[in-house]
C-alpha positions as CSV (number, residue, x, y, z in Angstrom):
1,M,106.7,99.7,148.2
2,L,103.2,101.3,148.1
3,W,103.4,101.8,144.4
4,G,104.6,98.4,143.9
5,L,101.5,97.1,145.7
6,V,99.2,99.5,143.8
7,A,100.6,98.3,140.6
8,V,100.4,94.6,141.6
9,G,96.8,95.3,142.5
10,A,95.9,96.8,139.3
11,I,97.6,93.9,137.5
12,G,95.5,91.5,139.6
13,I,92.4,93.1,138.8
14,L,93.0,93.3,135.0
15,L,93.9,89.6,135.0
16,G,90.8,88.7,136.8
17,F,88.7,90.8,134.6
18,R,90.1,89.5,131.4
19,V,91.9,86.2,131.8
20,R,91.8,83.0,133.8
21,A,93.8,81.0,136.4
22,P,96.8,80.1,134.1
23,A,97.8,83.8,133.8
24,L,97.5,84.2,137.5
25,I,99.9,81.2,138.3
26,V,102.5,82.8,135.7
27,M,102.0,86.2,137.1
28,T,102.6,85.0,140.8
29,A,105.9,83.1,139.6
30,V,107.0,86.3,137.9
31,I,106.5,88.4,141.1
32,V,108.3,85.8,143.2
33,V,111.3,86.0,140.7
34,V,111.3,89.8,140.3
35,G,111.0,90.1,144.2
36,A,113.9,87.9,144.7
37,V,116.0,89.5,142.2
38,A,115.2,93.0,143.2
39,G,116.3,92.3,146.7
40,G,119.5,90.8,145.8
41,I,120.6,87.2,145.8
42,G,122.4,87.6,149.2
43,S,119.4,88.6,151.0
44,L,116.8,85.9,149.4
45,F,116.3,84.5,152.6
46,D,116.1,87.6,154.7
47,W,112.7,87.7,156.5
48,D,111.8,91.2,155.3
49,R,112.3,90.1,151.8
50,L,110.3,87.1,152.1
51,L,107.6,89.0,153.9
52,S,107.5,91.6,151.1
53,I,107.3,88.9,148.4
54,L,104.5,87.2,150.3
55,L,102.5,90.5,150.6
56,F,102.8,91.1,147.0
57,V,101.5,87.7,146.1
58,V,98.7,88.0,148.6
59,T,97.9,91.5,147.0
60,L,97.8,90.0,143.7
61,Q,95.7,87.0,144.7
62,C,93.2,89.3,146.3
63,A,93.0,91.7,143.6
64,Y,92.5,88.9,141.0
65,L,89.5,87.7,143.0
66,L,88.3,91.1,143.0
67,G,88.8,91.4,139.1
68,V,86.9,88.0,138.5
69,F,84.0,89.4,140.7
70,L,83.8,92.7,138.7
71,G,84.1,90.7,135.4
72,V,81.1,88.5,136.3
73,V,78.8,91.4,137.5
74,W,79.9,93.4,134.4
75,R,79.1,90.4,132.1
76,R,75.8,89.8,133.6
77,T,74.7,93.4,133.6
78,M,75.6,93.7,129.8
79,T,73.7,90.3,129.0
80,H,70.4,91.7,131.0
81,E,70.7,95.0,129.1
82,Q,70.6,93.2,125.6
């Protein structure tokens, strides 16, 4: 689970740094579907499965915001250097 959070966080930072909100919406849907399928259809409404999917989505959203912030700071420093 820890490596999954690290991977989702890295994906979120890259999305925020390079692309904008439509890609975030699609990636959020992908995480929900993959989390549901990985847990098995029978345990879809299990509280542990729902909380882990929510944790992945929140991690993606926060990492996306961090990536947007880093992208803005990086672009401003590049503009001022030129």
